[in-house]
C-alpha positions in Angstrom: 1.3 -66.9 -8.2 0.2 -65.0 -11.3 -3.0 -64.0 -9.6 -1.1 -62.3 -6.7 0.8 -60.1 -9.2 -2.3 -59.2 -11.1 -4.2 -58.3 -7.9 -1.2 -56.1 -6.8 -1.2 -54.3 -10.1 -4.9 -53.7 -10.0 -4.6 -52.4 -6.4 -1.9 -49.9 -7.5 -4.0 -48.6 -10.4 -7.0 -48.2 -8.1 -4.9 -46.3 -5.6 -3.7 -43.9 -8.3 -7.3 -43.5 -9.6 -8.5 -42.7 -6.1 -5.8 -40.0 -5.7 -6.9 -38.4 -9.0 -10.7 -38.6 -8.4 -10.7 -37.5 -4.7 -10.1 -33.8 -5.3 -13.0 -33.8 -7.8 -15.4 -35.2 -5.3 -14.7 -32.7 -2.5 -17.2 -30.0 -1.9 -16.7 -26.8 -3.9 -15.7 -24.7 -1.0 -12.9 -27.1 0.0 -11.6 -27.2 -3.6 -11.6 -23.4 -3.7 -9.7 -23.2 -0.4 -7.2 -25.8 -1.7 -6.4 -23.8 -4.7 -5.7 -20.5 -3.0 -9.1 -19.3 -2.0 -10.7 -19.1 -5.4 -14.2 -19.5 -3.9 -13.6 -17.7 -0.6 -12.2 -14.2 -1.3 -11.0 -13.7 2.3 -8.4 -16.4 1.7 -7.3 -15.2 -1.7 -4.5 -12.9 -0.5 -6.1 -9.9 -2.2 -4.0 -6.9 -1.2 -7.0 -4.6 -1.3 -8.6 -6.5 1.6 -7.7 -5.4 5.1 -8.3 -6.4 8.7 -9.5 -3.9 11.3 -8.2 -3.7 14.9 -11.8 -4.3 16.1 -11.6 -7.9 14.8 -13.5 -7.5 11.5 -11.5 -9.3 8.7 -11.4 -9.2 4.9 -12.8 -5.7 4.5 -13.0 -4.5 0.9 -14.3 -1.0 1.6 -12.4 2.1 2.8 -14.1 2.0 6.2 -14.8 -0.8 8.6 -18.6 -1.7 8.7 -18.3 -2.6 12.4 -16.6 0.4 14.0 -16.1 2.9 11.2 -12.3 2.9 11.3 -10.7 4.2 8.0 -8.6 1.7 6.1 -4.9 2.4 6.9 -2.9 3.9 4.0 -0.2 1.7 2.6 3.1 3.0 1.5 3.7 2.5 -2.2 6.7 0.3 -3.1 9.7 1.9 -4.6 12.7 0.8 -6.7 16.3 1.6 -5.6 19.0 2.7 -8.0 21.1 -0.3 -6.9 18.6 -2.6 -8.7 16.5 -3.7 -5.7 12.8 -3.7 -6.6 9.4 -3.4 -4.8 10.8 -2.0 -1.5 8.1 -1.2 1.0 10.4 0.1 3.8 12.0 3.5 4.2 15.5 2.2 3.4 16.9 -0.2 0.8 17.8 -3.6 2.4 20.7 -4.0 -0.1 22.5 -0.7 -0.1 20.8 1.4 2.7 19.7 4.2 0.4 16.8 6.2 1.9 13.4 6.2 0.2 13.2 9.2 -2.2 10.8 12.0 -1.0 8.4 13.0 -3.7 8.7 16.7 -4.7 6.2 19.2 -3.2 3.8 20.4 -5.8 1.6 23.4 -6.2 -1.4 24.4 -8.4 -1.4 27.7 -10.3 -4.3 30.1 -10.7 -4.2 29.5 -14.5 -5.3 25.9 -13.8 -1.9 24.1 -14.3 -1.6 21.5 -11.5 1.4 19.6 -10.2 4.0 22.3 -10.6 7.3 21.4 -8.8 9.4 24.5 -9.6 8.9 28.1 -8.4 7.3 29.2 -11.7 4.3 27.7 -13.5 5.2 25.7 -16.5 2.1 26.9 -18.3 1.9 30.7 -17.7 5.1 31.5 -16.0 3.5 32.9 -12.8 5.6 32.7 -9.7 4.6 30.3 -6.9 2.8 32.3 -4.1 4.9 32.5 -1.0 3.2 31.0 2.0 3.2 33.0 5.2 2.8 32.1 8.8 2.2 33.8 12.1 4.4 33.4 15.2 3.3 33.0 18.8 5.2 36.1 19.7 2.8 38.3 17.6 4.9 38.6 14.4 2.7 38.1 11.3 3.1 37.4 7.6 6.5 35.7 8.0 7.7 34.0 4.8 11.0 32.5 6.1 11.6 29.3 8.1 12.3 31.3 11.3 10.6 34.2 13.0 12.8 37.3 12.6 11.6 38.7 16.0 12.0 35.8 18.4 13.9 33.2 16.3 11.3 30.5 16.7 11.3 27.9 13.9 8.2 27.5 11.7 6.0 24.5 12.7 5.6 22.2 9.7 2.0 21.1 10.1 -0.1 23.3 12.4 1.9 26.5 12.6 1.7 27.7 9.0 -0.9 29.0 6.6 
């Protein structure tokens, strides 16, 4: 009866030893994939890698090497005043606050960049007023609406 207990104990130790040694005997690629893609970078969850709509996966460059598509721009995460952190959507999921809009900046002729007020923080020069031309023929309009026909200024393609 003593021999049965000893054999049982030896079998248990061998089973534990097998469980410890097996991962060390796997091929390197399998071990890398097991531990989060250390060997295969496509499996590593690297946020700088992206997949193209054409089917190319794990692209590390700004353009797809198969079809030439540009990498889509990702919105930067933001933190809400309520304490919620790393929000990637336009509204806070906790309090509903809208994502803040970064201020519009302009560059002065003196070389100062990133001004957000109407006057340059370096030399005091006033921000140049942008003008636009209306379809009705009115030109050099500085306001948001044409003073001849009342048409609203187009935000992207209509102004200069």
